[in-house]
C-alpha positions in Angstrom: -9.2 18.1 12.6 -7.0 15.2 13.2 -3.4 15.1 11.3 -3.8 11.5 10.7 -6.5 9.2 10.6 -5.4 5.3 9.7 -7.6 2.5 8.7 -6.9 -1.3 9.5 -8.8 -4.5 7.7 -9.3 -7.6 9.4 -10.1 -11.1 8.1 -9.5 -13.8 10.3 -6.2 -12.1 11.3 -3.8 -12.5 14.2 -5.2 -10.6 17.5 -1.9 -10.5 18.3 -0.6 -8.9 15.4 -3.3 -6.2 15.3 -2.6 -5.8 19.3 0.7 -4.5 18.1 0.4 -2.7 15.1 -2.4 -0.7 17.4 0.1 -0.5 19.9 1.9 1.5 17.7 -0.3 3.7 16.0 -1.2 4.8 20.2 1.9 6.3 20.6 2.2 8.6 17.7 2.7 12.0 18.9 0.1 13.7 16.6 -4.0 14.0 16.8 -4.8 10.7 15.4 -7.7 8.5 14.8 -8.0 4.6 14.0 -10.9 3.0 12.4 -10.6 -1.1 12.6 -12.8 -2.6 10.1 -13.8 -6.2 10.4 -14.6 -7.9 7.5 -14.8 -11.6 9.5 -18.4 -11.4 10.5 -18.1 -12.7 13.7 -17.2 -9.7 15.8 -13.5 -11.4 17.1 -11.3 -8.5 16.6 -14.2 -5.9 18.9 -12.6 -6.4 22.6 -9.0 -4.5 21.1 -10.4 -1.6 19.9 -11.2 -0.2 23.0 -10.7 4.1 23.2 -11.5 7.4 22.4 -8.6 7.0 19.4 -10.5 4.3 17.8 -13.5 3.2 16.4 -14.8 -0.2 14.8 -16.8 -0.7 12.4 -17.8 -4.8 11.7 -19.6 -4.9 7.5 -22.3 -7.4 7.3 -20.1 -9.2 4.8 -17.4 -9.6 3.6 -16.8 -6.7 1.5 -13.3 -6.8 0.2 -9.9 -5.2 1.1 -10.6 -1.5 -0.7 -13.4 -1.4 0.1 -13.6 -1.6 3.4 -10.7 0.9 3.8 -13.0 3.4 1.8 -15.8 2.9 4.7 -12.7 4.3 6.7 -11.4 6.3 4.0 -14.7 8.2 3.4 -15.3 9.1 7.2 -12.0 10.6 7.3 -11.1 12.2 4.0 -12.6 15.6 5.3 -11.6 15.4 8.7 -7.7 14.7 8.9 -4.7 16.1 6.4 -3.1 12.4 6.1 -4.4 8.8 5.9 -3.4 5.7 6.5 -3.6 2.7 5.0 -2.6 -0.7 6.9 -2.2 -3.9 6.6 -2.9 -5.9 10.0 0.7 -7.6 10.1 2.7 -4.3 10.4 4.7 -2.7 13.0 7.0 -0.3 13.6 9.4 2.2 15.9 8.3 5.0 17.5 8.9 8.2 15.4 8.4 6.2 12.4 5.2 7.8 11.6 5.9 11.4 12.1 8.8 11.3 10.3 6.8 10.4 7.5 4.4 13.5 8.4 7.6 16.0 8.6 8.6 14.8 4.8 4.7 14.9 3.8 4.3 18.7 5.5 7.8 20.1 3.5 6.5 18.9 -0.1 3.5 19.4 -0.6 3.6 17.8 -4.5 3.4 14.2 -2.4 0.1 12.6 -2.8 1.4 9.2 -1.4 4.5 8.3 0.7 6.1 4.4 1.2 8.6 3.6 4.0 11.1 1.4 4.2 9.4 -2.1 4.4 11.8 -4.8 6.1 11.2 -8.7 7.1 11.2 -8.8 10.7 14.7 -10.0 10.1 16.0 -6.7 9.0 16.6 -7.2 4.9 14.4 -5.1 2.4 11.3 -6.4 0.6 10.9 -5.2 -2.7 8.1 -3.3 -3.2 8.5 -0.5 -4.8 7.8 -1.4 -8.7 7.3 -0.3 -12.2 3.5 -0.3 -13.4 2.7 -3.8 -14.3 3.0 -5.4 -17.9 1.0 -9.2 -18.2 4.0 -10.3 -18.9 5.7 -9.2 -15.3 2.8 -11.5 -13.9 3.0 -14.0 -16.2 7.1 -14.6 -16.2 6.9 -13.7 -11.7 3.8 -16.3 -11.0 3.6 -19.2 -13.3 6.6 -19.6 -16.1 9.9 -21.5 -14.9 12.5 -19.1 -15.9 14.5 -18.0 -13.0 17.3 -16.1 -14.3 14.9 -14.7 -16.5 12.5 -13.5 -13.6 15.4 -12.1 -11.4 16.6 -9.7 -14.5 13.1 -8.2 -14.9 13.2 -7.8 -11.5 16.2 -6.3 -11.1 13.7 -3.3 -13.8 10.7 -4.0 -12.3 11.0 -4.0 -8.8 13.4 -1.2 -9.0 16.3 -3.1 -7.4 19.6 -1.6 -9.2 18.9 1.2 -7.2 19.6 -0.5 -4.0 16.4 0.7 -1.4 19.2 3.9 -0.5 17.4 6.7 -1.6 14.2 9.0 -2.2 12.3 7.8 -5.6 9.6 8.6 -6.9 7.3 4.8 -8.1 4.6 4.5 -9.8 3.5 1.9 -7.8 3.8 1.7 -4.0 2.2 -1.5 -1.9 -0.6 -1.0 -0.4 0.9 -3.3 3.3 1.2 0.6 4.4 0.3 3.9 2.4 0.4 7.4 3.6 -1.6 9.3 1.7 -2.8 13.3 1.7 -6.2 13.5 2.0 -6.3 16.0 -0.8 -5.0 13.6 -3.3 -7.3 11.2 -2.3 -9.9 14.0 -3.0 -8.4 14.6 -6.4 -7.8 11.3 -7.5 -10.5 9.2 -6.2 -10.7 6.2 -3.5 -10.0 2.6 -3.9 -11.6 1.1 -6.8 -14.1 -1.6 -5.3 -14.0 -3.9 -8.5 -11.3 -4.8 -6.8 -11.7 -7.9 -3.9 -8.8 -8.2 -3.3 -4.6 -7.5 -4.8 -4.5 -4.3 -7.9 -6.6 -2.1 -5.8 -3.3 -0.3 -4.5 -1.2 -0.5 -8.0 -4.9 1.1 -9.3 -4.7 4.1 -6.6 -1.0 4.6 -6.7 -1.3 4.9 -10.0 -4.5 7.5 -10.5 -2.9 9.7 -7.4 0.9 9.6 -9.8 -1.2 11.8 -12.2 -1.6 14.4 -10.3 1.4 14.0 -7.4 4.4 12.7 -7.0 4.4 9.0 -5.4 7.4 8.5 -3.1 9.3 6.0 -1.4 10.8 7.7 1.6 13.9 5.0 2.8 14.3 7.5 5.9 11.5 5.7 7.8 11.1 2.0 8.6 8.4 -0.5 9.0 8.4 -3.8 8.9 6.5 -6.6 7.6 5.1 -10.4 7.6 5.2 -10.9 3.9 2.5 -13.8 3.3 3.2 -13.8 -0.5 -0.7 -15.6 0.3 -1.4 -15.8 -3.4 1.8 -18.3 -3.7 0.1 -20.1 -1.0 -3.2 -20.7 -1.7 -5.5 -21.3 -4.6 -8.2 -18.9 -3.5 -6.1 -16.4 -3.3 -4.4 -17.1 -6.3 -7.8 -17.0 -7.9 -8.8 -13.5 -6.4 -5.3 -12.3 -8.0 -5.8 -13.4 -11.7 -9.6 -11.9 -11.8 -8.3 -8.7 -10.3 -5.4 -8.7 -13.1 -8.2 -9.2 -15.1 -9.9 -6.3 -14.4 -6.7 -4.2 -13.7 -5.4 -4.5 -17.7 -8.7 -4.1 -18.6 -9.7 -1.4 -17.3 -6.1 0.4 -18.1 -4.9 -1.8 -21.5 -3.0 -4.7 -22.2 -0.2 -5.0 -24.4 -0.5 -1.8 -25.2 -0.5 0.9 -22.4 0.9 4.3 -23.8 0.7 6.2 -20.2 2.1 3.7 -18.7 4.9 3.0 -21.0 5.4 6.8 -20.8 5.2 6.6 -16.8 7.7 4.0 -16.1 10.0 5.1 -19.1 10.3 8.6 -17.2 10.9 7.0 -13.7 13.9 4.8 -15.3 15.4 7.8 -17.1 15.0 9.8 -13.4 16.3 6.9 -11.8 19.1 5.9 -13.6 20.3 9.7 -14.1 20.5 9.6 -10.1 22.7 6.0 -9.8 24.3 6.4 -12.8 
């Protein structure tokens, strides 16, 4: 039995990034098992996956982000208390995972926790979000109204909170998800209909119906945030297709559960922030 398992999905990623992340994981002072799931088909990361703490899983096809993580989660869910989903371009200081572990041990009603996520220069990444409505994506991606987008992002990305307090958040980024395996048993694992993008939105939402999903800024990680779908037409297509799948699943403009969850979160946060 492990305290923690962790999974990293790689596909045409920088090997130095993966090596740096693995070095961080090897320093965790808890029983840990690490899975590297390779969607690249050529085995270019195999040489980095040497040691008793790590297992390499090579896929015969590119399964996509959530489905590839599921291969590790399925092996982990009955052998560990917590599972971490990681992007290969994150890194963190010694003791970070131990802080998250301690927080989860003290808060059994929390199913998912995300640390403060920083750019390499130390500035905040605003990755705490309300559940999205179609208008959020439309304004953010396709309509040239920067003032309107800035006003909406202050609410949608919860920027008004200052990101300096522990808070419940219904949608936490998939770049670093510290998950209670009991919560995965209850809410389910990643929905494999999402090849890339929105799999974290969907999983956060399902866990939030059973447990608290929490932002915990006392622990910090660094993330080289690429915003790939802003630079690549191929990734943009994946983003749009996944958005349609998400709203087809949960509801487009009439989603009572989304409105209820977002309303409850905003009331709690405004009571705290004044």
